[in-house]
MMTF fields as JSON, N, C-alpha, C and O atoms, coordinates in Angstrom:
{
  "mmtfVersion": "1.0.0",
  "mmtfProducer": "UNKNOWN",
  "numBonds": 231,
  "numAtoms": 232,
  "numGroups": 58,
  "numChains": 1,
  "numModels": 1,
  "chainsPerModel": [1],
  "groupsPerChain": [58],
  "chainIdList": ["A"],
  "bondAtomList": [4, 2, 8, 6, 12, 10, 16, 14, 20, 18, 24, 22, 28, 26, 32, 30, 36, 34, 40, 38, 44, 42, 48, 46, 52, 50, 56, 54, 60, 58, 64, 62, 68, 66, 72, 70, 76, 74, 80, 78, 84, 82, 88, 86, 92, 90, 96, 94, 100, 98, 104, 102, 108, 106, 112, 110, 116, 114, 120, 118, 124, 122, 128, 126, 132, 130, 136, 134, 140, 138, 144, 142, 148, 146, 152, 150, 156, 154, 160, 158, 164, 162, 168, 166, 172, 170, 176, 174, 180, 178, 184, 182, 188, 186, 192, 190, 196, 194, 200, 198, 204, 202, 208, 206, 212, 210, 216, 214, 220, 218, 224, 222, 228, 226],
  "bondOrderList": [1, 1, 1, 1, 1, 1, 1, 1, 1, 1, 1, 1, 1, 1, 1, 1, 1, 1, 1, 1, 1, 1, 1, 1, 1, 1, 1, 1, 1, 1, 1, 1, 1, 1, 1, 1, 1, 1, 1, 1, 1, 1, 1, 1, 1, 1, 1, 1, 1, 1, 1, 1, 1, 1, 1, 1, 1],
  "groupList": [{"groupName": "MET", "atomNameList": ["N", "CA", "C", "O"], "elementList": ["N", "C", "C", "O"], "formalChargeList": [0, 0, 0, 0], "bondAtomList": [1, 0, 2, 1, 3, 2], "bondOrderList": [1, 1, 2], "singleLetterCode": "M", "chemCompType": "L-PEPTIDE LINKING"}, {"groupName": "THR", "atomNameList": ["N", "CA", "C", "O"], "elementList": ["N", "C", "C", "O"], "formalChargeList": [0, 0, 0, 0], "bondAtomList": [1, 0, 2, 1, 3, 2], "bondOrderList": [1, 1, 2], "singleLetterCode": "T", "chemCompType": "L-PEPTIDE LINKING"}, {"groupName": "VAL", "atomNameList": ["N", "CA", "C", "O"], "elementList": ["N", "C", "C", "O"], "formalChargeList": [0, 0, 0, 0], "bondAtomList": [1, 0, 2, 1, 3, 2], "bondOrderList": [1, 1, 2], "singleLetterCode": "V", "chemCompType": "L-PEPTIDE LINKING"}, {"groupName": "LEU", "atomNameList": ["N", "CA", "C", "O"], "elementList": ["N", "C", "C", "O"], "formalChargeList": [0, 0, 0, 0], "bondAtomList": [1, 0, 2, 1, 3, 2], "bondOrderList": [1, 1, 2], "singleLetterCode": "L", "chemCompType": "L-PEPTIDE LINKING"}, {"groupName": "TYR", "atomNameList": ["N", "CA", "C", "O"], "elementList": ["N", "C", "C", "O"], "formalChargeList": [0, 0, 0, 0], "bondAtomList": [1, 0, 2, 1, 3, 2], "bondOrderList": [1, 1, 2], "singleLetterCode": "Y", "chemCompType": "L-PEPTIDE LINKING"}, {"groupName": "ILE", "atomNameList": ["N", "CA", "C", "O"], "elementList": ["N", "C", "C", "O"], "formalChargeList": [0, 0, 0, 0], "bondAtomList": [1, 0, 2, 1, 3, 2], "bondOrderList": [1, 1, 2], "singleLetterCode": "I", "chemCompType": "L-PEPTIDE LINKING"}, {"groupName": "GLY", "atomNameList": ["N", "CA", "C", "O"], "elementList": ["N", "C", "C", "O"], "formalChargeList": [0, 0, 0, 0], "bondAtomList": [1, 0, 2, 1, 3, 2], "bondOrderList": [1, 1, 2], "singleLetterCode": "G", "chemCompType": "PEPTIDE LINKING"}, {"groupName": "PHE", "atomNameList": ["N", "CA", "C", "O"], "elementList": ["N", "C", "C", "O"], "formalChargeList": [0, 0, 0, 0], "bondAtomList": [1, 0, 2, 1, 3, 2], "bondOrderList": [1, 1, 2], "singleLetterCode": "F", "chemCompType": "L-PEPTIDE LINKING"}, {"groupName": "ALA", "atomNameList": ["N", "CA", "C", "O"], "elementList": ["N", "C", "C", "O"], "formalChargeList": [0, 0, 0, 0], "bondAtomList": [1, 0, 2, 1, 3, 2], "bondOrderList": [1, 1, 2], "singleLetterCode": "A", "chemCompType": "L-PEPTIDE LINKING"}, {"groupName": "PRO", "atomNameList": ["N", "CA", "C", "O"], "elementList": ["N", "C", "C", "O"], "formalChargeList": [0, 0, 0, 0], "bondAtomList": [1, 0, 2, 1, 3, 2], "bondOrderList": [1, 1, 2], "singleLetterCode": "P", "chemCompType": "L-PEPTIDE LINKING"}, {"groupName": "GLU", "atomNameList": ["N", "CA", "C", "O"], "elementList": ["N", "C", "C", "O"], "formalChargeList": [0, 0, 0, 0], "bondAtomList": [1, 0, 2, 1, 3, 2], "bondOrderList": [1, 1, 2], "singleLetterCode": "E", "chemCompType": "L-PEPTIDE LINKING"}, {"groupName": "HIS", "atomNameList": ["N", "CA", "C", "O"], "elementList": ["N", "C", "C", "O"], "formalChargeList": [0, 0, 0, 0], "bondAtomList": [1, 0, 2, 1, 3, 2], "bondOrderList": [1, 1, 2], "singleLetterCode": "H", "chemCompType": "L-PEPTIDE LINKING"}, {"groupName": "SER", "atomNameList": ["N", "CA", "C", "O"], "elementList": ["N", "C", "C", "O"], "formalChargeList": [0, 0, 0, 0], "bondAtomList": [1, 0, 2, 1, 3, 2], "bondOrderList": [1, 1, 2], "singleLetterCode": "S", "chemCompType": "L-PEPTIDE LINKING"}, {"groupName": "ASN", "atomNameList": ["N", "CA", "C", "O"], "elementList": ["N", "C", "C", "O"], "formalChargeList": [0, 0, 0, 0], "bondAtomList": [1, 0, 2, 1, 3, 2], "bondOrderList": [1, 1, 2], "singleLetterCode": "N", "chemCompType": "L-PEPTIDE LINKING"}, {"groupName": "ARG", "atomNameList": ["N", "CA", "C", "O"], "elementList": ["N", "C", "C", "O"], "formalChargeList": [0, 0, 0, 0], "bondAtomList": [1, 0, 2, 1, 3, 2], "bondOrderList": [1, 1, 2], "singleLetterCode": "R", "chemCompType": "L-PEPTIDE LINKING"}, {"groupName": "ASP", "atomNameList": ["N", "CA", "C", "O"], "elementList": ["N", "C", "C", "O"], "formalChargeList": [0, 0, 0, 0], "bondAtomList": [1, 0, 2, 1, 3, 2], "bondOrderList": [1, 1, 2], "singleLetterCode": "D", "chemCompType": "L-PEPTIDE LINKING"}, {"groupName": "LYS", "atomNameList": ["N", "CA", "C", "O"], "elementList": ["N", "C", "C", "O"], "formalChargeList": [0, 0, 0, 0], "bondAtomList": [1, 0, 2, 1, 3, 2], "bondOrderList": [1, 1, 2], "singleLetterCode": "K", "chemCompType": "L-PEPTIDE LINKING"}, {"groupName": "GLN", "atomNameList": ["N", "CA", "C", "O"], "elementList": ["N", "C", "C", "O"], "formalChargeList": [0, 0, 0, 0], "bondAtomList": [1, 0, 2, 1, 3, 2], "bondOrderList": [1, 1, 2], "singleLetterCode": "Q", "chemCompType": "L-PEPTIDE LINKING"}, {"groupName": "TRP", "atomNameList": ["N", "CA", "C", "O"], "elementList": ["N", "C", "C", "O"], "formalChargeList": [0, 0, 0, 0], "bondAtomList": [1, 0, 2, 1, 3, 2], "bondOrderList": [1, 1, 2], "singleLetterCode": "W", "chemCompType": "L-PEPTIDE LINKING"}],
  "groupTypeList": [0, 1, 2, 3, 4, 5, 3, 6, 3, 3, 7, 5, 8, 3, 2, 2, 3, 2, 9, 3, 5, 10, 11, 12, 13, 7, 14, 0, 15, 8, 16, 17, 0, 6, 16, 7, 6, 14, 18, 5, 3, 9, 3, 3, 2, 5, 12, 5, 2, 5, 17, 5, 5, 0, 4, 4, 12, 14],
  "groupIdList": [1, 2, 3, 4, 5, 6, 7, 8, 9, 10, 11, 12, 13, 14, 15, 16, 17, 18, 19, 20, 21, 22, 23, 24, 25, 26, 27, 28, 29, 30, 31, 32, 33, 34, 35, 36, 37, 38, 39, 40, 41, 42, 43, 44, 45, 46, 47, 48, 49, 50, 51, 52, 53, 54, 55, 56, 57, 58],
  "secStructList": [7, 2, 2, 2, 2, 2, 2, 2, 2, 2, 2, 2, 2, 2, 2, 2, 2, 2, 2, 2, 2, 2, 2, 1, 7, 7, 7, 7, 7, 2, 2, 2, 2, 2, 2, 2, 2, 2, 2, 2, 2, 2, 2, 2, 2, 2, 2, 2, 2, 2, 2, 2, 2, 2, 2, 2, 6, 7],
  "xCoordList": [0.816, 0.0, 0.864, 0.505, 1.998, 2.907, 3.436, 3.636, 3.658, 4.16, 3.162, 3.556, 1.878, 0.86, 0.839, 0.635, 1.046, 1.12, 2.315, 2.199, 3.447, 4.654, 4.453, 4.786, 3.914, 3.674, 2.674, 2.848, 1.641, 0.668, 1.281, 1.007, 2.111, 2.787, 3.734, 3.784, 4.477, 5.38, 4.613, 5.056, 3.477, 2.667, 2.118, 2.15, 1.621, 1.104, 2.223, 2.025, 3.394, 4.531, 4.922, 5.269, 4.867, 5.195, 4.188, 4.567, 2.917, 1.87, 1.984, 1.679, 2.412, 2.514, 3.825, 3.822, 4.935, 6.242, 6.59, 7.219, 6.2, 6.562, 5.989, 6.733, 4.71, 4.216, 4.883, 5.118, 5.188, 5.863, 7.244, 7.633, 7.973, 9.311, 9.239, 10.069, 8.249, 8.121, 7.793, 8.256, 7.013, 6.611, 7.637, 7.564, 8.575, 9.606, 10.636, 10.756, 11.354, 12.386, 13.772, 14.767, 13.837, 15.118, 15.868, 15.44, 16.973, 17.813, 19.252, 19.718, 19.922, 21.316, 22.172, 21.824, 23.292, 24.206, 25.195, 25.178, 26.038, 26.966, 27.945, 28.334, 28.342, 29.292, 28.672, 29.326, 27.409, 26.737, 26.51, 26.67, 26.143, 25.927, 27.231, 27.227, 28.335, 29.632, 29.991, 30.57, 29.638, 29.903, 29.115, 29.65, 27.839, 27.026, 27.49, 27.446, 27.926, 28.363, 29.584, 29.75, 30.436, 31.627, 31.277, 32.055, 30.138, 29.753, 28.993, 28.927, 28.416, 27.534, 28.28, 27.846, 29.373, 30.098, 30.64, 30.459, 31.294, 31.749, 30.603, 30.735, 29.48, 28.344, 27.758, 27.345, 27.719, 27.247, 28.16, 27.685, 29.452, 30.41, 30.262, 30.28, 30.116, 29.943, 28.664, 28.663, 27.58, 26.32, 26.4, 25.826, 27.092, 27.255, 28.082, 27.756, 29.145, 29.977, 29.17, 29.273, 28.371, 27.542, 26.528, 26.296, 25.926, 24.96, 25.627, 25.044, 26.832, 27.562, 27.879, 27.729, 28.311, 28.617, 27.351, 27.383, 26.241, 24.993, 24.519, 23.987, 24.711, 24.274, 25.058, 24.473, 26.37, 27.194, 27.281, 27.804, 26.784, 26.852, 25.629, 25.543, 24.687, 23.504, 23.825, 22.949],
  "yCoordList": [-1.189, 0.0, 1.258, 2.268, 1.189, 2.326, 2.652, 3.818, 1.623, 1.835, 2.649, 3.515, 2.379, 3.143, 4.602, 5.486, 4.869, 6.247, 6.968, 8.107, 6.295, 6.892, 7.15, 8.227, 6.174, 6.355, 7.474, 8.257, 7.556, 8.636, 9.994, 10.943, 10.099, 11.362, 11.754, 12.921, 10.802, 11.089, 11.518, 12.415, 10.893, 11.266, 12.681, 13.464, 13.009, 14.359, 15.393, 16.45, 15.082, 15.994, 16.174, 17.279, 15.101, 15.187, 16.054, 16.882, 15.866, 16.644, 18.125, 18.98, 18.438, 19.833, 20.465, 21.588, 19.768, 20.367, 20.51, 21.496, 19.56, 19.642, 20.895, 21.597, 21.213, 22.464, 23.71, 24.68, 23.69, 24.846, 25.058, 26.192, 23.987, 24.083, 24.502, 25.282, 23.986, 24.345, 25.821, 26.434, 26.397, 27.794, 28.773, 29.969, 28.29, 29.189, 29.471, 28.72, 30.527, 30.912, 30.493, 31.131, 29.444, 28.969, 28.219, 27.152, 28.776, 28.159, 28.088, 28.964, 27.034, 26.875, 26.798, 26.117, 27.506, 27.394, 26.257, 25.631, 26.009, 24.88, 25.038, 24.05, 26.266, 26.499, 26.128, 25.49, 26.528, 26.186, 24.68, 24.104, 24.053, 22.611, 21.874, 20.847, 22.388, 21.785, 21.862, 20.931, 22.991, 23.137, 22.112, 21.491, 21.933, 20.955, 19.535, 18.664, 19.299, 17.972, 17.503, 16.307, 18.436, 18.069, 17.584, 16.841, 17.978, 17.607, 16.299, 15.691, 15.846, 14.686, 13.413, 12.72, 13.094, 11.855, 11.812, 10.796, 12.864, 12.788, 12.643, 11.927, 13.318, 13.187, 11.782, 11.259, 11.166, 9.785, 8.832, 7.941, 9.015, 8.161, 8.326, 7.341, 9.567, 9.814, 9.157, 8.544, 9.28, 8.687, 7.166, 6.539, 6.559, 5.101, 4.652, 3.652, 5.376, 5.028, 5.145, 4.285, 6.198, 6.363, 5.231, 4.715, 4.844, 3.747, 2.429, 1.64, 2.186, 0.963, 0.967, -0.056, 2.097, 2.203, 1.973, 1.258, 2.573, 2.402, 0.946, 0.427, 0.297, -1.1, -2.018, -2.875, -1.846, -2.753, -2.353, -3.118, -1.185, -0.772, -1.237, -0.986, -1.905, -2.391, -3.577, -4.107],
  "zCoordList": [0.0, 0.0, 0.0, -0.605, 0.679, 0.725, -0.667, -1.008, -1.458, -2.817, -3.631, -4.412, -3.453, -4.178, -3.749, -4.581, -2.46, -1.992, -2.62, -3.071, -2.641, -3.217, -4.709, -5.201, -5.424, -6.86, -7.119, -8.054, -6.31, -6.461, -6.215, -6.95, -5.188, -4.892, -6.019, -6.409, -6.539, -7.654, -8.901, -9.618, -9.166, -10.322, -10.17, -11.119, -8.99, -8.751, -8.894, -9.493, -8.344, -8.468, -9.929, -10.347, -10.704, -12.12, -12.863, -13.691, -12.569, -13.236, -12.877, -13.708, -11.673, -11.248, -11.705, -12.208, -11.54, -11.792, -13.265, -13.649, -14.098, -15.522, -16.174, -16.859, -15.999, -16.6, -16.017, -16.738, -14.719, -14.125, -14.74, -15.02, -14.946, -15.515, -16.985, -17.451, -17.709, -19.115, -19.302, -20.263, -18.414, -18.559, -18.004, -18.286, -17.233, -16.713, -17.799, -18.766, -17.633, -18.608, -18.139, -18.481, -17.375, -16.847, -17.94, -18.38, -18.367, -19.395, -18.875, -18.146, -19.267, -18.865, -20.126, -21.091, -20.098, -21.225, -20.964, -19.904, -21.933, -21.843, -20.682, -20.06, -20.39, -19.304, -17.949, -17.123, -17.72, -16.47, -16.362, -15.286, -17.454, -17.434, -17.143, -16.464, -17.65, -17.362, -15.889, -15.328, -15.265, -13.825, -13.024, -12.106, -13.37, -12.663, -12.976, -12.108, -14.19, -14.585, -13.818, -13.58, -13.431, -12.663, -11.269, -10.67, -10.74, -9.382, -9.315, -8.247, -10.415, -10.376, -9.972, -9.052, -10.628, -10.331, -8.901, -8.23, -8.403, -7.001, -6.002, -5.009, -6.256, -5.341, -5.377, -4.342, -6.553, -6.646, -5.889, -5.186, -6.027, -5.327, -3.817, -3.079, -3.358, -1.93, -1.42, -0.352, -2.176, -1.729, -1.707, -0.816, -2.658, -2.65, -1.462, -0.823, -1.159, -0.007, 1.286, 2.161, 1.407, 2.602, 2.72, 3.814, 1.606, 1.639, 2.032, 2.775, 1.546, 1.913, 3.405, 4.074, 3.924, 5.358, 6.178, 7.18, 5.759, 6.499, 6.443, 7.424, 5.31, 5.168, 6.1, 6.763, 6.156, 6.944, 8.42, 9.23, 8.777, 10.188, 10.976, 12.178, 10.324, 11.064, 11.9, 12.583]
}
């Protein structure tokens, strides 16, 4: 039952957020995207390490 609540919440968020993002004038150029792209891999590695530590510390 919890899965249905989560899926419903995600669907509602999708229905609300997609039109808001489409109507906004938020644009990113290649330089800004490059800055964000440099952070993605290190943050993923950090989150995986934290999840591994949390899994084995139980």
